[in-house]
C-alpha positions in Angstrom: 13.9 -3.6 -2.4 14.4 -3.6 -6.2 11.9 -5.2 -8.5 11.8 -5.7 -12.3 9.6 -3.5 -14.4 6.3 -5.2 -15.2 6.5 -7.6 -12.2 3.4 -8.1 -10.1 4.2 -7.5 -6.4 2.1 -7.7 -3.3 1.7 -4.4 -1.4 0.8 -5.3 2.2 -0.2 -3.5 5.4 -1.2 -4.5 9.0 -3.2 -2.1 11.1 -3.0 -2.1 14.9 -4.9 -0.2 17.6 -3.2 1.5 20.5 -3.4 -1.7 22.6 -1.2 -3.4 20.0 -4.0 -5.6 18.6 -4.7 -6.1 14.9 -7.8 -4.0 14.0 -9.8 -3.3 10.9 -9.9 0.4 10.2 -12.6 2.3 8.3 -12.1 4.4 5.2 -9.0 2.5 4.0 -7.1 3.8 0.9 -4.1 2.6 -0.9 -2.1 5.0 -3.1 1.1 4.5 -5.2 3.2 7.6 -6.0 6.1 8.3 -8.3 9.3 9.8 -6.9 7.9 13.2 -8.0 4.8 12.5 -5.8 2.5 12.0 -8.8 -0.3 9.7 -7.9 -0.1 6.5 -10.1 -2.8 4.4 -8.4 -5.6 4.9 -5.9 -7.7 2.1 -4.4 -10.3 1.9 -1.7 -11.2 -0.8 0.9 -13.4 -2.8 -1.5 -10.5 -3.1 -3.9 -8.2 -4.6 -1.3 -7.9 -8.2 0.0 -8.5 -8.6 3.7 -7.4 -12.2 4.6 -7.6 -11.6 8.4 -8.4 -8.9 10.9 -6.2 -5.8 10.3 -4.3 -7.3 7.4 -4.7 -6.0 3.8 -3.0 -6.4 0.5 -3.2 -5.5 -3.1 -1.4 -7.2 -6.1 0.2 -4.4 -8.1 1.9 -4.6 -11.5 4.9 -2.3 -11.6 5.1 0.3 -14.4 7.1 -0.5 -17.6 9.8 2.0 -16.9 12.3 1.9 -14.0 11.6 4.3 -11.2 11.4 4.9 -7.5 7.9 4.4 -6.1 6.2 4.9 -2.7 3.0 3.2 -1.6 0.7 4.4 1.2 -2.0 2.7 3.2 -4.3 5.1 5.2 -7.1 3.9 7.5 -9.0 5.3 10.5 -9.1 3.5 13.8 -11.1 5.1 16.7 -11.5 8.3 14.7 -7.7 8.6 14.3 -5.7 8.3 11.1 -3.2 5.5 10.7 -0.6 5.9 7.9 2.0 3.5 6.6 4.4 4.3 3.7 7.0 2.1 2.1 9.2 2.6 -0.9 10.7 0.4 -3.6 12.5 0.7 -6.9 12.0 -0.9 -10.3 14.4 -1.4 -13.1 14.6 -3.2 -16.4 17.3 -5.8 -16.4 
């Protein structure tokens, strides 16, 4: 997906247990990385919006320069790490 620089976008994640049910993990973090794997943003559970069980989001304003970005949600369910990564690009146009 391509976004405009300076846009606010919603980064979302849904966490599931091994039974396939939505579940609230512990120790959730959200990180945004540049293409060079430089960390641009780091947020913890209290910074995220949790509208329902297992669903989390954060409204992120993209950097002023066009680039390729990756965001990562990490949480722990039943002492096991759960990781979701997605990528997107930004450009000025």
